[in-house]
N, C-alpha and C positions, 0 to 999 in steps of 0.2 A: 445662489445670490438672488438679489430680486431688483429692481428699479432701473434708473439711469446708467448705470455701471453694467449692469448685464446688457442690458438693451446695446451700449454702444460696444462691448465685446463680442454679441451675435453680430451685429452691423460688420464690424471689422473682420468678422472672420467670414462672412458670406462675399462681402467686397472682393478678399483676396483669393478667395475661390477662382472666383471669375477670371481674375486680374492671372492667375497662374495659368488659367485656358489660353491666355496671350501665347505662350511661348515665351516670353523674355523679348516680345518686342520692344517694348520699352526698358531700358535700362533702370530708369527712374523706379519703376513699379516694380521691377524685379525685389530691387532695394528694400522695398518699403515692405512686400511681402516675407522676405525674409527677417526683417525686423521682427513680425509677428507673429514668425512661427519658429524662430530657432533660440539656444539658450544663450546666455548673458554672456560678455565676449571676455575672451581671454586673452593678451597679449603675447606670442612669443617671441624669439628670439629672432625669426626669418619674417616677422609680421611688420607691416609699419607701425608705430607707436603712437598711444594717444593716451595723455595721462590726466586727462578729464578736462582741459581746458584746451591742450596744444595738441595737436596731430604734425608726426613727421613722419613723411617717406622720403625715396630715395628722388621722386618727382615732385613734391612739394609742401610745404610747410605752413602749416595757419593756426592763429588764435580763437577761438571763440568766445563771446560773451558769456555771461552767467548761467551754465545749463540749468533746466528747468528742476527747482527744488523735489516736483513729484514725479520726475523722469528716469528711470532706471537704464542703463546703458546694456543694449543689445546689439547682438550680430547681426550684421544683412551683408548678403552677399557681394553686393557693388556699391553699396554706399560706405563712404569713407567714416561717416559716425553715425550711429543709429539709438534713440531713443522712445522708449515707451513710456506713455502715463497712464496707466492702468484706470484710475479714477475718472480722468477723462473721456476714455477710451479713446486716446490719439498716438500718434506715431511721429515723430519728427526723424526726416534723413538728410545727411550731407553729401552730397554728393558734387565730384568735381573730373573735366575730361579738360585733357591738354592737349592743344594740336589737333582738334576735330573738326571745330566749327571755327570758321572764316572769321576774322576779324568785322570784316561789314555786315554780316547778320545781326539784324536788329533786336533786344532783348524782347520785344513783344513775339517776334516770331519764334525766340527761342520759348519761351511759355507756352505758345501754341503748338507748339512741337511734341510738347509733353503732356499734351489731352488729345492725341490726333486719335484714339480709338474708343475716345470718350463720347458721349451723347448728350444731350441737353445742357451744355454748359453755357452758365450765365455767369459773366461778370460782376460782382458786386463792387468792386474796388479797384483802383490802378493808381498806384505812387512814386513816382521816378523818387529819388534820391541819392545822397552820395555815401557809399559803402566803402572803406579800404581805398580812398581818395579816388574811386571809380564812379562811374553812372551805375545804378543798378534799380529796377523793378522791382516793387511787389505788387501782384495780385491777386486777390481775393475772390473766391469763385466758387462756384456747385457746379458738380459734373457729375455724368451717372454712368457708370457702367453694367452692361446687362441690365437695365431699368433700376440698377442699386443707386442712389445718390450717396455724394460724400461732400464735404466742404474741406476746401483747401487752400492755403494761404502758402505761395510760392513767390519766393525772393530771386531771381536769376543777376549774376554778374559776371561779367567778360573782365580778366585781370591777366594781364603777361600772357596772353595766348593759353590759357584757362578760361573754362567756363562754370561756376561751382552755381548748382542748387542746391537752394533750402527747399524743404516740401514741408511742412505741418499738415496731416490730413485727419480729421474727425469724423464722425456720423451727424454732422450737425447741429442744431438747436443751438440755444442761449443758456444751457444752466453755466452756475458761478464756476465748478470746475474744467468746463470747456473755454468759458472766455477767459479763467485766470492760465491754461493751459497755451491759448493764443498768445495772452499779453509777455507772456514766460518767452517763447518764441520768438516772437518780434525782439525782445530785449536781447535777448542769444545772437540772433543776427545782427542787432545794429552794433553791438560790440566785436564783430569778427576783423581779423587784421590779416593779412599776408604778412609773413616771416620769411627772413632772408635762410 
């Protein structure tokens, strides 16, 4: 393969080899690493269930908006749900943790914590909005790990004692495939609902 698709795959592989060396310091990046290196997910009777839109486990249940049409489901060791868009060279990870972050931690601080091991961080845009009837923060930024830059769109939401992280990562640039992948990610997140 040649061109942008091959460069995106090469970029993803090199970034996540470096992420692996962090030894899992950031659960989220372990999730994305898993999404890039494991086989498509299968749901067993003892595992949480995801039917393509709705995720259910003993701890929480939620519905995503429309999953990007170019994305395929992949396993990720720590993410609840993860997808890979091979054409755009992008990965999406949805993670949640309950009872671990205080309700008084600002959303911006939660985002900063996700990038504690990254350098050359440059915030492109921040937007506060309402998601699942709660305040959410979307941050678009560039950051480097071991000198390798990546582009991120991150949404953080606190809801009923749980913190949800939605992450889209790609190699940067403004190709049609990458722009569409980011747009589709945002639509998926905007359709998120917590279920009873």
